[in-house]
N, C-alpha and C positions, 0 to 999 in steps of 0.2 A: 510918426513912428519913427523910432530911431533905431539904427543897426547897431548901437552900440552895446558893448557888452561890460558888464561890471565885473571887474578882477578883484578878488579879494585874496591877500597873501596872509598864510597863518605860518606860526612857527615849527609847529609840529602837528600830527595828525595822531588822535587818540587809536590805538592798538584795538581791534574788535576781540571780544571776550574767548577767552579759550573753552574749548569743549570739556564738561566737565564729565569724570566718568565716575557713575555711581555702580556700586554692586548690585546684583541681581536680588539680593536679600533686602537692600534699603528699598527698593522701588518696585519690586514685583508683588503685585496683588494677584490672588487667584482669580481668575475669571470663571464664571459660572460654566459648567460642561454642559453644554447643550445637547450632547449625545448620552450622557449619564443615564437617563431613564430609557433611552430607546435602546442602548446596549444591554441594559439589565432586562428587556423583555425577553420573553421565550418565543421562539416562531411559531405562529399559529398554524396548525395543520389543516388542510381542507377540510370541510364538513365532509362526512362518509357519502352523503346522497348529493352534494354538489359536484357539478363539473371538475373534473380533477380528484375528487375523493375517491377512496376506494372503491365503496360500494356502487358509485354512478359508474366508475371505469369497467367495473365486473360486469354490469350491465351490457355497457356497450360492447364489451368482448363478446359478451354471449350473442349480441344482435350481429356481430361479425360473422360469426359462425354458421348462419342462415344464408342459404344461397338462392337465389331465383333459379327455378328449374328450367328456364328457358335461357338466360343470361349466365355466363360463368362469373358472375361477380356476387359479393355478398349484399344483402339488402341495405345496411348501414352506407356502405360506399355508392351503393346504387342511387341513394337520395331517397328511399321509400320512408326513411324515419325521420318525421318533422321534429319530434319531441321526445325527451325522456325526462321525467319528473320523479325522484325519489324522495320519500318524507324521511324523517328520522326514526318512523316505527317500522320501517320496511315495506312500503306501499309503492308497488311502481307502476307508473301509469306510462305508457308507450302510445303517443299519437303517430300513426303511420297511414300510407295509401298504397295503392298498388300502381302497375303502370297504366292500367286500363281497367274500366269497370267491367270489363268482360274477361278479364285475367282469368285464366283457366284454376289458378290457386286461391281464387278469392274467396272460397269457402275456408280452406285448410290453412293458408299461410298466417292468418291472424292468430289461430289457435297453436301453430306451431312457434309463433313469437311468445304467445302467453305461457305456453309451457318450457320453452327454453329459459324465459327471464325468471319465471318461479323459481325454476332449479338453481338460480345463482344463491350462494350460501350468504344468508342476512336480508334475503326479499321474502316477505311473508304472503304478502299478495301482490300479483300482476295482473293489472287490467291493460286492454289494448282497445284503443279508440281508431275505427277505421275511417278515415275521411275524406272526401273527394276534392275539398277546397282548400287550397290551390290543387289543380290538377298537376300531377307528376309530367316533367317534361327532362329531356335529357341534360339540361342547364343545371338539374339539382345533382348531377353525379360528381363523387370527386375525382380530382385529377387521375388520381390511381383507377379508378375504375374507367374513365376515358382512355387511360393509356392501355389497359387491358384490352379493350374493345378496340382499339386502333383510331380513337377519335383524336388523339392528340398530334 
């Protein structure tokens, strides 16, 4: 191996090409606008019977007006409502429980829920299913209910 370098002499170095400036009209090709279809769509409203829909929310508001007689918290925030289903035909089904099977309002509370839900405009039929599984426990309460009862 040799540490020798090869040296080459040149008379002149060619200048690099200059940048060409073209007008936008010469080179501009309209790219497909990917938002075109998206922006043309109208926002879809929530289905009336789905969470966020007007009818569903009206049922929830009706449930929030029913209070447990022993606890100063509404039954929705108390966690007694396990599910609400509202069909397109206005059939509401509420699945609920009570704090205990021996609750003094075990006979009257489901009837009051049925009466209040069926009074919501747009609800034709209201069914209330009283279930005991899973059993209610204080962890099912909303933070608002826990705050009201001094549990937070």
